[in-house]
C-alpha positions as CSV (number, residue, x, y, z in Angstrom):
1,M,58.2,-54.1,8.3
2,R,57.1,-57.7,8.5
3,A,58.0,-60.1,5.7
4,L,57.1,-63.7,4.8
5,L,58.7,-66.5,6.8
6,L,59.8,-69.8,5.3
7,L,58.9,-71.7,8.4
8,G,61.5,-74.0,9.8
9,L,63.1,-74.6,6.5
10,A,66.1,-76.6,7.6
11,T,64.2,-78.7,10.0
12,T,61.3,-79.2,7.6
13,L,63.6,-80.4,4.8
14,M,65.5,-82.7,7.0
15,A,62.3,-84.3,8.2
16,N,61.2,-84.7,4.6
17,K,57.9,-83.0,5.2
18,P,56.1,-80.5,3.0
19,M,57.6,-77.0,3.1
20,V,54.9,-74.6,4.4
21,V,55.1,-70.8,4.2
22,N,53.6,-68.9,7.2
23,V,52.6,-65.4,5.9
24,D,52.3,-64.0,9.4
25,N,55.8,-64.8,10.8
26,P,58.2,-61.9,11.0
27,H,61.5,-63.4,9.7
28,F,62.1,-64.4,6.2
29,R,63.3,-64.7,2.6
30,K,61.6,-65.7,-0.6
31,I,61.8,-69.2,-2.0
32,I,64.4,-69.2,-4.7
33,T,63.2,-70.9,-7.9
34,T,63.9,-71.0,-11.6
35,I,62.2,-72.2,-14.8
36,P,64.5,-73.5,-17.5
37,K,63.3,-73.7,-21.2
38,F,60.5,-76.1,-21.7
39,T,61.6,-79.2,-23.5
40,I,59.7,-80.1,-26.7
41,H,59.1,-83.5,-28.2
42,K,58.2,-83.3,-31.9
43,S,58.7,-79.5,-32.2
44,T,56.4,-77.4,-34.3
45,P,56.2,-73.5,-34.6
46,E,53.1,-73.5,-32.4
47,R,54.7,-75.7,-29.7
48,Q,57.8,-73.6,-29.7
49,D,55.6,-70.5,-29.2
50,I,53.7,-72.2,-26.4
51,A,57.0,-73.2,-24.7
52,D,58.6,-69.8,-24.9
53,F,55.4,-68.1,-23.6
54,G,55.0,-70.7,-20.9
55,Q,58.5,-70.2,-19.5
56,R,58.1,-66.4,-19.3
57,R,54.5,-66.4,-18.1
58,L,55.0,-68.9,-15.3
59,G,58.0,-67.0,-14.1
60,Y,56.0,-63.8,-14.1
61,L,53.2,-65.3,-12.1
62,L,55.4,-66.8,-9.4
63,A,57.3,-63.5,-9.0
64,Y,54.0,-61.6,-8.9
65,S,52.9,-63.7,-5.9
66,R,55.7,-62.3,-3.8
67,L,56.4,-65.8,-2.5
68,F,59.2,-66.7,-5.0
69,R,62.3,-65.1,-6.2
70,V,62.8,-66.3,-9.7
71,V,66.3,-66.7,-11.0
72,P,66.4,-65.4,-14.6
73,P,67.1,-68.2,-17.1
74,A,69.7,-66.0,-18.8
75,T,71.9,-66.7,-15.8
76,Y,72.5,-70.2,-16.9
77,E,70.9,-71.3,-20.1
78,K,74.1,-71.3,-22.2
79,N,75.3,-74.2,-20.2
80,T,74.1,-77.8,-19.6
81,M,72.8,-77.7,-16.1
82,Q,72.7,-80.5,-13.7
83,V,70.9,-80.5,-10.3
84,R,74.1,-79.6,-8.5
85,D,74.6,-76.6,-10.8
86,F,71.2,-75.3,-9.9
87,Q,71.9,-75.8,-6.2
88,K,75.1,-73.8,-6.6
89,L,73.0,-70.9,-7.8
90,G,70.9,-71.2,-4.6
91,V,67.9,-72.6,-6.3
92,E,65.5,-74.4,-4.0
93,V,62.7,-75.2,-6.3
94,L,63.2,-76.2,-10.0
95,I,60.1,-76.1,-12.2
96,K,60.3,-78.1,-15.5
97,G,58.0,-78.0,-18.4
98,E,57.7,-80.7,-21.1
99,L,55.6,-80.5,-24.2
100,I,54.6,-83.8,-25.8
101,G,53.2,-84.0,-29.2
102,S,51.0,-86.7,-30.6
103,G,49.7,-85.8,-34.1
104,R,48.0,-82.4,-33.8
105,K,47.5,-82.8,-30.1
106,T,49.8,-81.4,-27.5
107,S,50.2,-82.2,-23.8
108,L,52.1,-80.2,-21.2
109,M,53.8,-81.8,-18.1
110,L,54.7,-79.3,-15.4
111,K,56.5,-80.4,-12.2
112,A,58.1,-78.5,-9.3
113,I,61.1,-80.2,-7.8
114,D,62.4,-79.5,-4.3
115,L,66.2,-79.7,-4.9
116,R,67.1,-80.0,-1.3
117,R,64.8,-83.0,-0.8
118,K,65.2,-84.1,-4.4
119,K,61.5,-84.7,-4.5
120,I,58.7,-83.7,-6.9
121,I,56.2,-81.6,-4.8
122,T,53.6,-80.5,-7.4
123,Q,53.1,-82.2,-10.8
124,R,50.3,-81.9,-13.3
125,Q,49.7,-82.9,-16.9
126,Y,47.4,-80.9,-19.1
127,D,46.1,-82.3,-22.4
128,N,44.9,-80.5,-25.6
129,V,47.2,-77.6,-24.9
130,S,47.0,-74.7,-27.4
131,R,48.2,-71.1,-27.7
132,Q,44.6,-70.1,-26.8
133,N,44.4,-71.9,-23.5
134,I,48.1,-72.0,-22.3
135,D,47.6,-68.9,-20.1
136,R,44.7,-70.5,-18.3
137,I,46.8,-73.7,-17.8
138,L,49.7,-71.7,-16.3
139,R,47.3,-69.8,-13.9
140,L,45.9,-73.2,-12.8
141,Y,49.4,-74.6,-12.1
142,G,50.6,-71.4,-10.5
143,N,47.6,-71.5,-8.1
144,Q,48.4,-75.1,-7.3
145,I,52.0,-74.2,-6.3
146,L,50.7,-71.4,-4.1
147,M,48.2,-73.8,-2.4
148,T,51.0,-76.4,-1.9
149,Y,53.3,-73.9,-0.1
150,T,50.8,-71.7,1.8
151,K,47.7,-73.9,2.1
152,K,45.8,-70.8,0.8
153,S,44.0,-70.2,-2.4
154,G,45.9,-68.6,-5.3
155,I,45.2,-65.2,-6.9
156,F,45.7,-65.9,-10.6
157,F,42.0,-66.0,-11.6
158,S,41.0,-63.2,-9.3
159,K,39.8,-59.8,-10.6
160,I,39.8,-56.3,-9.3
161,A,36.8,-53.9,-9.7
162,F,37.6,-50.2,-9.4
163,V,36.5,-46.7,-10.4
164,G,38.3,-45.1,-13.4
165,K,38.3,-42.4,-16.0
166,R,39.8,-42.8,-19.5
167,R,40.2,-39.0,-19.8
168,K,40.2,-36.1,-17.4
169,Q,36.8,-34.8,-18.5
170,D,35.1,-38.2,-18.4
171,H,32.6,-39.4,-15.8
172,K,33.8,-42.0,-13.3
173,Q,32.9,-45.5,-14.4
174,I,33.2,-49.0,-12.9
175,Y,35.9,-51.2,-14.5
176,V,37.0,-54.8,-13.9
177,M,40.5,-56.1,-14.6
178,D,42.5,-59.2,-13.9
179,F,44.7,-59.2,-10.8
180,D,47.7,-57.7,-12.7
181,G,45.8,-55.2,-14.9
182,S,45.2,-57.3,-17.9
183,N,41.8,-57.9,-19.6
184,L,40.4,-54.5,-18.7
185,E,36.6,-54.3,-19.0
186,Q,34.3,-51.3,-18.5
187,I,30.9,-52.3,-17.0
188,T,29.2,-48.9,-16.8
189,N,28.8,-46.4,-19.6
190,S,26.2,-43.8,-18.8
191,K,27.0,-40.1,-18.5
192,A,27.0,-40.0,-14.7
193,H,29.4,-40.8,-12.0
194,H,29.7,-44.4,-10.7
195,L,31.4,-45.2,-7.4
196,S,32.3,-47.8,-4.7
197,P,32.2,-51.2,-6.4
198,S,32.2,-54.4,-4.3
199,W,32.0,-58.1,-5.1
200,S,29.5,-60.8,-4.1
201,P,31.1,-63.9,-2.4
202,D,30.5,-65.9,-5.6
203,N,32.1,-63.3,-7.9
204,R,28.9,-63.1,-10.0
205,Y,27.6,-59.7,-8.8
206,I,29.1,-56.3,-8.3
207,V,27.2,-53.7,-6.2
208,Y,28.0,-50.1,-6.8
209,T,26.7,-46.5,-6.5
210,S,25.4,-44.6,-9.5
211,F,24.2,-41.0,-10.0
212,V,22.6,-42.0,-13.3
213,D,19.1,-40.8,-11.9
214,D,20.6,-37.7,-10.2
215,N,20.7,-39.3,-6.8
216,P,23.3,-41.6,-5.2
217,D,21.5,-44.9,-5.8
218,L,22.6,-48.5,-5.2
219,F,22.8,-50.9,-8.2
220,I,23.8,-54.5,-8.7
221,Y,25.5,-55.7,-11.9
222,D,25.1,-59.4,-12.9
223,R,28.2,-60.4,-14.7
224,L,26.7,-63.6,-16.0
225,I,23.8,-61.9,-17.9
226,K,25.5,-58.5,-18.1
227,K,22.5,-56.6,-16.6
228,H,22.2,-53.8,-14.1
229,R,19.3,-53.2,-11.7
230,K,18.7,-50.7,-8.9
231,I,18.2,-52.1,-5.3
232,S,18.0,-48.9,-3.3
233,G,16.9,-45.6,-4.7
234,R,15.3,-43.6,-2.0
235,A,15.8,-39.9,-2.0
236,G,19.1,-39.2,-0.2
237,V,22.2,-41.3,0.2
238,N,22.3,-45.0,-1.0
239,S,26.0,-45.8,-1.3
240,G,29.0,-48.0,-0.4
241,G,27.2,-51.3,-0.7
242,Q,29.0,-54.4,0.7
243,F,27.8,-58.0,0.5
244,A,27.4,-60.2,3.5
245,H,29.5,-63.3,3.7
246,K,26.6,-65.5,2.4
247,G,25.8,-63.0,-0.3
248,N,22.1,-62.7,0.8
249,L,22.3,-59.2,2.2
250,V,23.9,-55.9,1.3
251,A,25.0,-53.3,3.9
252,F,25.3,-49.7,2.7
253,T,25.2,-46.1,3.8
254,G,21.8,-44.7,3.7
255,S,20.0,-41.6,4.9
256,M,16.6,-41.0,6.4
257,R,15.2,-37.6,7.3
258,G,18.7,-36.1,7.2
259,D,20.4,-38.8,9.4
260,T,23.1,-40.9,7.7
261,D,23.3,-44.4,9.1
262,I,24.1,-48.1,8.2
263,F,21.3,-50.0,6.4
264,I,20.9,-53.5,5.0
265,T,18.7,-54.8,2.2
266,D,18.3,-58.1,0.4
267,T,19.7,-58.4,-3.1
268,Q,16.3,-57.6,-4.6
269,G,16.1,-54.4,-2.7
270,S,12.7,-55.4,-1.1
271,K,13.7,-55.5,2.5
272,R,15.4,-52.4,3.8
273,Q,16.3,-52.2,7.5
274,R,18.3,-49.7,9.5
275,L,21.1,-51.7,11.2
276,I,23.2,-49.1,13.0
277,R,22.1,-45.7,14.2
278,G,24.1,-43.2,16.1
279,L,25.0,-39.6,16.6
280,G,26.9,-38.2,13.6
281,L,27.6,-40.0,10.4
282,D,27.8,-43.8,10.2
283,V,29.3,-45.0,6.9
284,D,31.7,-47.5,5.2
285,P,30.1,-50.8,6.4
286,T,31.9,-54.0,5.6
287,F,31.2,-57.5,6.8
288,S,34.0,-59.7,8.1
289,P,34.4,-62.9,5.9
290,N,33.4,-65.1,8.9
291,G,30.1,-63.2,9.4
292,K,30.8,-62.3,13.0
293,W,31.4,-58.6,12.7
294,L,30.7,-55.5,10.7
295,A,33.4,-52.8,10.5
296,F,32.2,-49.3,9.9
297,V,33.2,-45.7,10.2
298,S,31.4,-43.4,12.7
299,G,31.7,-39.7,13.7
300,R,29.8,-40.2,16.9
301,Y,32.7,-39.0,19.0
302,G,33.8,-36.2,16.7
303,N,36.3,-37.1,13.9
304,P,35.6,-40.3,11.9
305,H,37.0,-43.5,13.5
306,I,36.6,-47.2,12.8
307,F,34.2,-49.3,14.9
308,R,33.4,-53.0,15.0
309,A,29.8,-54.2,15.5
310,T,29.2,-57.7,16.8
311,L,26.5,-59.4,14.8
312,N,23.8,-62.0,15.5
313,W,22.1,-64.0,12.7
314,Q,18.8,-65.7,13.4
315,D,16.6,-67.2,10.7
316,N,18.3,-65.0,8.1
317,R,17.5,-61.9,10.3
318,L,20.4,-59.7,11.4
319,R,20.8,-57.6,14.5
320,V,23.7,-55.8,16.2
321,I,24.6,-57.1,19.7
322,D,27.1,-54.3,20.5
323,D,29.8,-52.2,18.9
324,K,33.3,-51.2,19.8
325,R,35.6,-48.3,18.8
326,L,38.8,-49.7,17.3
327,T,40.9,-46.6,16.3
328,Y,42.0,-43.8,18.6
329,A,45.1,-42.5,16.8
330,G,44.8,-40.3,13.7
331,W,42.7,-37.4,12.7
332,Y,40.5,-39.3,10.2
333,N,40.2,-43.1,9.7
334,A,38.1,-44.7,6.9
335,N,37.9,-47.5,4.3
336,P,38.1,-50.5,6.6
337,S,38.9,-53.8,4.8
338,W,38.9,-57.3,6.4
339,S,41.6,-59.9,5.7
340,P,40.2,-63.2,4.3
341,D,40.7,-64.9,7.7
342,S,38.9,-62.0,9.6
343,Q,41.9,-61.5,11.8
344,K,43.2,-58.2,10.4
345,I,41.7,-54.8,9.2
346,A,43.4,-52.6,6.8
347,F,42.3,-49.0,6.6
348,A,43.2,-45.5,5.4
349,G,44.1,-42.9,8.0
350,Y,44.8,-39.2,7.6
351,D,48.0,-37.9,9.2
352,R,47.5,-34.2,9.8
353,D,51.2,-33.5,10.5
354,I,52.2,-34.4,6.9
355,D,48.8,-33.8,5.2
356,R,48.7,-37.4,3.8
357,F,46.3,-40.4,3.9
358,D,48.2,-43.6,4.4
359,I,47.4,-47.3,4.7
360,F,47.4,-48.9,8.2
361,L,46.9,-52.4,9.5
362,M,45.6,-53.5,12.8
363,N,44.2,-56.7,14.5
364,S,40.4,-57.2,14.4
365,D,40.2,-55.8,18.0
366,G,42.2,-52.7,17.2
367,S,45.5,-53.8,18.7
368,N,48.9,-54.0,17.0
369,L,48.6,-50.9,14.8
370,E,51.1,-50.8,11.8
371,R,51.8,-48.3,9.1
372,M,52.0,-49.7,5.6
373,T,52.7,-46.5,3.5
374,L,54.6,-43.2,4.2
375,D,55.5,-40.1,2.2
376,R,54.2,-41.2,-1.1
377,G,51.2,-39.2,-2.0
378,D,47.7,-40.1,-0.6
379,N,47.1,-43.8,-0.1
380,E,43.5,-45.0,0.4
381,S,40.9,-47.8,-0.1
382,P,42.9,-50.9,0.8
383,S,41.6,-54.3,-0.4
384,W,43.0,-57.7,0.4
385,S,43.9,-60.4,-2.2
386,P,42.0,-63.6,-1.8
387,N,44.9,-65.4,-0.1
388,G,45.6,-62.5,2.2
389,M,49.2,-62.1,1.1
390,M,48.7,-58.8,-0.8
391,L,46.8,-55.6,-0.6
392,A,45.5,-53.4,-3.5
393,F,45.0,-49.7,-2.9
394,F,45.1,-46.4,-4.8
395,S,47.8,-43.8,-4.5
396,T,48.3,-40.2,-5.8
397,R,52.1,-40.6,-5.6
398,V,54.3,-39.2,-8.3
399,P,57.4,-41.4,-8.6
400,N,60.6,-39.8,-7.4
401,S,58.7,-36.7,-6.2
402,G,56.9,-35.5,-3.1
403,R,54.1,-34.2,-5.2
404,K,50.6,-35.6,-5.6
405,G,49.3,-36.6,-9.0
406,Q,46.4,-38.6,-10.5
407,A,45.2,-41.6,-8.6
408,Q,46.4,-45.0,-9.8
409,I,46.0,-48.5,-8.4
410,Y,49.0,-50.1,-6.6
411,V,49.6,-53.5,-4.9
412,M,51.9,-54.4,-2.1
413,S,52.8,-57.3,0.1
414,R,50.9,-57.5,3.3
415,D,53.9,-56.2,5.2
416,G,54.0,-53.1,3.1
417,S,57.0,-54.1,0.9
418,E,57.2,-54.2,-2.9
419,Q,54.7,-51.5,-3.7
420,R,54.1,-51.2,-7.4
421,M,51.6,-49.7,-9.8
422,I,49.2,-51.7,-11.9
423,A,49.2,-50.2,-15.3
424,T,45.5,-49.8,-16.4
425,G,46.2,-47.3,-19.2
426,L,43.5,-45.0,-17.7
427,Y,43.8,-41.3,-16.7
428,E,42.6,-42.2,-13.2
429,A,42.0,-45.4,-11.3
430,R,40.9,-45.6,-7.7
431,T,38.9,-47.6,-5.1
432,P,40.1,-51.1,-5.9
433,R,38.1,-54.1,-4.7
434,W,39.7,-57.5,-5.0
435,S,37.4,-60.5,-5.8
436,R,37.8,-64.0,-4.4
437,D,39.9,-66.2,-6.7
438,G,38.2,-68.1,-9.5
439,G,35.4,-67.4,-11.9
440,I,31.7,-66.9,-11.4
441,K,30.4,-69.7,-9.1
442,A,26.9,-71.2,-9.4
443,N,24.5,-70.3,-6.7
């Protein structure tokens, strides 16, 4: 498997240039870091609580990113540590927190120090710190560290939309949670199944499929005003909606006179157009982030395989120039998902020999096929983190067993390593879709 590469570490440090992590290079180890106890000036019970939480939470965030290996403070905190002592532990980046009190106001200074260069690489001061906003501050700083090292956005304000059930007998509903499973929110409640959520580029809208009117219809949920509206409800299939890169169009699977093809509509549902039509089923459309292509699944040559259509945009009108088959191996390939840089496609493929769906990765032209999961239940519906360093997916694996169980959401590094479940507390969780980082953005 591939892993992260700390690019040219020795040369970079000797040259006294910023250390940059290349997530596509095949050799590597994580950056070793540690976070000692925050120092407190004019200690109060609240400041002590903030300091204790801050140390734990920031360590958790950095470890979650898969970029850092965090040395536990218990390793050294009984001793008075100097820089050389941290270096003996192999620490490369030391992150220090300092709480400063002035009356009832509290400020927090955070700085990351490169011990090899003996240089501060990321420093921020946050004022008016409280127990209510400390988590947001730590997420901001964590994102800044990731940006410093990777030149890519962080993930700590991103969210994951997915399909879940609280109990076995419940209908499937659309949920939203933070990147790590916290702050779970249910956004549909009707007594019908709801499927296939997907985010708009500005994080404000979620498009999904609902059977609330006894037909698979396409709905949009506005997170800002908390309202749902139908945008495609013709008799037959209206499902699997995916926003275009500009957020002005939605591609989806639709049917007309018994033929299932790829359609597009505007976000008001007033302009429906068939975009791709072929023999057999055409489903699972998803736009590349750069707007050049549309990946989709077609059964035109027999079993379902992944195709890539080249797009032409003129005066807000969209047409397909040509399309190309990308997958040839496997019995059944589905759920294509573009990496944020539009260079990779993750997908689910069925291996008939072992009766399993697994996650695969390939270049945008279908080359360099890699397998990400193996022998751990069914693994489907991959979705990229906003910085392209992780993948969310759902799996039916039962730990320490070859059996299949209830679907739950997992995350892994983009090389397939460090696969772990996100605890939602639900009976079932599937079809994750990762948002871009950050909150709702203005149009």
